N, C-alpha and C positions, 0 to 999 in steps of 0.2 A: 566256607563258614568254619570257624574254629571248632574244635571238639567240644570245648566248654559251652560255647553258644549253642551248638547243635543239641547237646545233652540237656541244656536248660530249656530249650524250646520243646523238646520231646517231653520232658518232665512236666512242663507247664500245661501242655495240651492234654497229657494223660490225666493230670489232676483236674483239669476243667471238664473232661469227660466223666471222671469219677464223681464229681460233686452232685449233679442231679441224679445220677444212677444210684449212688449211695443214699441219698435222701429218700428216694422212693423205696429202696430195699429196706432201709431202717424203719420207715413208716409201716410197711407190711409186717416186718418182724415184730415190732412193738404192738401192733394191733392184734396179731395172733397171740403173742405172749400175754397180753393183758386179758384177752378173751379166755385163754386157757389157764389163767392165774399162775403162770410160771414164776418161780422165784428169780432173783437177780442173777444167781450163778448160772442157772440153765439158760436164761435169756442171753447172757454174755457168751456162753459157750456156743450156742446156736448162731448168734450174730457173728462171732469171730470166724466160725467155720464158713458161713455163707460169704462173708466179705472177703475172706482169703481166696476161696475158689473163684469168685467173680473177679478179684484183682489179678489173679494169675491169667485168666482168659483175656481180660481187658488189656493187660500189659503185653501179652503175647501178640495180640492183634495190632496194638499201637507200634510195637517194635518192628513187626513185619512190614507195616505201612511205611515207616521211616527207612527201613533197609531198602525197600523197593524204590522209594523216592530218591535215595542216595545213588542208586545204580544208574 
């Protein structure tokens, strides 16, 4: 498989994993933010931090999976 096609496949799968994960995380964050009456700035900062941490871990595991598969 070409490098481009392999990268596209990995990116697509990673995004498909992220979609339901991010939906659920976003729902929880917004529920908490509304309940605690956070303003938009605090909600954005908390959501960005959480999504960044989750994305780093998710992407790490997806990359390790594809490296293992390629060997």
